N, C-alpha and C positions, 0 to 999 in steps of 0.2 A: 632720310629718304622715307617717303610715305607709301603705304600700301594702298592700292586702289581696289575698291570692292566693286565687282560687277553688279549691274542692276538688270532686272528682267526686261525692262523697257529698252535697254541698250543692246540686247542680244540680237544678232543676225543669224538666221537659221538657213543653212545650205542643205541641199539634197545630195545624198550619196547613194550609189547603187553598188550592191555586193553580189557577185556571182558565186553561188554555192555549188556549182557543178564540180564534181570530183574532189571536193574538199570536205574535211571532217565537219560534222554537224556542230559539234561543240566549239570548235575554233571559229567557225563562222558566226555563231551566236555570241561568243565572247567579244569579237570585234564589233558586232552590231550593238551590243550593250555598252561598250566603251563610247561609241559615237553617239548613241542615244542620251547618255549621261553628260556628254561634253568633255570627257576627260582628255580628249586629244587636243583640246584648245589650251593655249597658254593662260587664258583668262578664267580657267575653271575654278569654281568655288562650290563646295558641297551643299551650301544652303540656297543656291540659285539654280533654277532650271535653265541651263545654258547649252543643252544638247541640240543635235541636228536631226533631220529626217533621214530615215534609212529605208531603202527598197531592197529586199532580198529576192533575187530571181533564181530560177532553177532549184527550188527547194526539193523537188522530187529526185534530183540527181546528187544530193548530198549523201555522203557515205558515213556509216557507223563502223568503227574499227572493232576488231576482235569478234567476239560472239554476242555482241549486244543485240543484234537483230533477233536472236533466238532467246536470249536470257533476260534482257532488260524489260521491265514491266512498268507501265504507266498506270497509277492507281488514283482513284478519287472516290469519295463517299457521297452518296446522295443525301444522307441525313436520316434515312429510314433504317429500321432494323434489318440487318443483312444486306444493306445497300452498297457494299463495296464492289466497285467496278474495276476490272483489270483488262488492260489491252497490251499485247506484246508490241515491242518497238517495230518489229518487222511488219506487223499488220497495220500499225498506225502510219508507218512510212509509205506503205502501199496505198492505203485508202485516203489518208489525209496528211500529206507531208507538211502542209502549211501549219497545222496544229502542233506537230512535233517540233518544228522550228520555233514557233511562238512559245511553247512551253520551255524550250531551252533558253531563249532570250529572257523570258519572264523570270526564270530562276536565277539569272545573273544580274538582275536589277533590284535595288532595295525596295522593300514593301512599305513605301511611304507615299505621301501625296505627290512628291516630285517624281518618284519612280513610276507611279501609275500614270501620271501625265506624260512621262517620257515614252511609255509603252504605246501610247496612242499615235506616236509618230513613226511607228514601225509598220511597214507594209510588206507582206510576204506573198509571193506568187509561185505557183507550181512550175510553170514553164518560163520561157525567156521573154514573153510579152508582158508589158505592164502599161498602165494607162496614165503615167505621170511624165510623159515626154514634155509637156508644157512647162514643167518646173526645171527643166534642163539639169538633170542629175549628173553629178560627176562620178566617174568610175573609181572605186576604192579597191586597191590591190591588197591582198592579205600578205 
């Protein structure tokens, strides 16, 4: 019996929509990362970009469990002396929930060429409306 290797030209990409309302942010991001990489497909291969498109709606209604809203900090450095920037998770979820969801998904995807390409197929929206109805996305249940 021979093993078939998938080719990038043979991949068919479908669109999935994930509703993040009243669901933990990390679990939603983990499922989105799995779909973006293509690990839900039986033809998955780690060296081929075989993932699908993901639309995450209601990012503002995603929940953080425990005391993460008060204690979790998102940090980045500008590169300048004293340029460490910190934002609490509660502030980020209130002002820019799309960025909080994108950071969670980005942390669950490998930092490789394939991972960066997969991240471009992720679309995140604050509310329930999105502009990808023409692609006929299928609902994904967590």
